[in-house]
C-alpha positions in Angstrom: 87.4 52.4 28.1 88.4 56.0 27.5 84.9 57.1 28.6 85.1 55.1 31.6 88.4 56.5 32.6 87.4 60.1 32.1 84.1 59.9 34.0 85.6 58.1 36.9 88.4 60.7 37.1 85.8 63.5 37.0 83.7 61.7 39.7 86.7 61.3 41.9 88.0 64.8 41.7 84.4 66.2 42.2 83.0 64.0 44.8 86.4 64.2 46.6 86.6 68.1 46.5 83.1 68.1 47.8 83.6 66.0 50.6 86.6 67.9 51.8 84.8 71.1 51.6 81.7 69.7 53.6 84.1 68.0 56.2 86.4 71.2 56.8 83.9 74.2 56.3 80.5 75.2 57.7 77.9 76.3 55.2 78.6 79.8 54.3 82.2 79.7 55.4 84.4 81.5 52.9 88.2 81.4 53.0 90.2 84.0 50.5 92.8 82.3 48.5 93.4 85.5 46.6 91.4 88.3 48.6 88.4 89.6 46.5 89.3 87.7 43.6 89.3 83.8 44.5 87.8 82.4 47.6 86.6 78.8 48.5 82.9 79.2 49.9 80.8 76.5 50.9 77.4 76.8 49.3 74.5 74.5 49.2 72.8 75.1 45.7 69.1 73.8 45.5 68.9 74.9 41.7 70.7 75.0 38.7 73.5 77.7 37.7 72.6 81.2 39.2 70.1 79.3 41.6 67.6 78.9 39.0 64.6 76.5 39.4 65.5 76.2 43.1 64.1 73.0 44.9 63.0 71.3 41.7 65.3 68.2 42.5 63.0 65.6 40.8 63.2 67.9 37.5 67.0 68.1 37.6 67.4 64.2 38.2 65.1 63.5 35.3 67.0 65.8 32.9 70.3 64.6 34.0 69.3 61.0 33.5 68.0 62.1 29.9 71.2 64.1 29.3 73.2 60.9 30.2 71.4 58.7 27.8 71.8 61.3 25.0 75.5 61.7 25.9 76.1 57.8 25.7 74.0 57.4 22.5 76.2 60.3 20.8 79.4 58.9 22.3 78.8 55.5 20.6 78.1 57.2 17.3 81.4 59.5 17.4 84.5 58.1 15.6 87.4 57.3 17.7 89.4 59.8 15.6 87.2 62.8 16.9 89.1 62.8 20.3 88.2 66.2 21.3 84.4 65.3 20.7 84.7 62.3 22.7 86.7 64.0 25.7 84.2 66.6 25.6 81.3 64.1 25.9 83.1 62.2 28.5 83.6 65.4 30.7 80.1 66.4 30.3 79.0 63.1 31.6 81.3 63.0 34.6 80.1 66.5 35.6 76.3 65.7 35.1 77.0 62.5 37.1 78.9 64.3 39.8 76.2 66.8 40.3 73.5 63.9 40.1 75.0 62.2 43.0 74.7 65.4 45.2 70.9 65.7 44.1 70.1 62.3 44.6 71.9 61.9 48.0 70.9 65.4 49.5 68.7 67.2 47.1 71.3 69.9 46.7 74.6 70.4 45.0 77.7 71.4 47.0 79.5 74.3 45.3 82.7 76.1 46.4 84.9 77.8 43.8 84.1 81.6 44.2 85.5 84.1 42.0 83.3 86.8 43.6 82.0 88.1 40.3 80.3 84.9 39.2 78.0 82.5 41.1 80.0 79.7 43.1 80.4 76.6 41.3 82.2 73.2 41.8 84.5 70.8 39.9 81.6 68.9 38.1 80.6 72.4 36.7 84.1 73.0 35.4 84.0 69.6 33.9 80.8 70.3 32.0 81.9 73.8 30.7 85.2 72.3 29.6 83.4 69.4 28.0 81.1 72.0 26.1 84.0 74.1 25.1 85.9 71.0 23.6 82.7 70.0 21.8 82.1 73.5 20.2 86.0 73.6 19.3 85.7 70.2 17.6 82.5 71.1 15.6 84.1 74.4 14.5 87.4 72.5 13.2 85.3 69.9 11.5 83.2 72.6 9.8 86.3 74.7 8.8 88.0 71.5 7.4 84.9 70.7 5.4 83.9 67.7 7.3 80.2 66.9 8.0 79.2 67.6 11.4 
């Protein structure tokens, strides 16, 4: 149940923010919220991070399906006491599915968070990164406590 709630929350935030950006902005339009530091910029990304492997939609869909299955498998094996690990996996799954929806629907991912010194990204990307950080933190804590990881 916890997995479902987190995944649905991530999907709602991700798809909702993307819908707003696509509805309000024209492609390439950028609005500074903090000039030269943080902008909202509507970008259509045909690849992965940094635009890598542009237009390899089938590849990304296949990888995302595989990652989804792996996350679900691992989640079932993780003890309910390992909350950070479970939250991290749920965030990663929600983020992966958010970008998968874009790829299946349009072949592209909508990005809009723009810190000017980093490639533009979206809420799904944030969920994935936070999920990975939680996973790493949990594994670090467990290894320091002498628990088997």
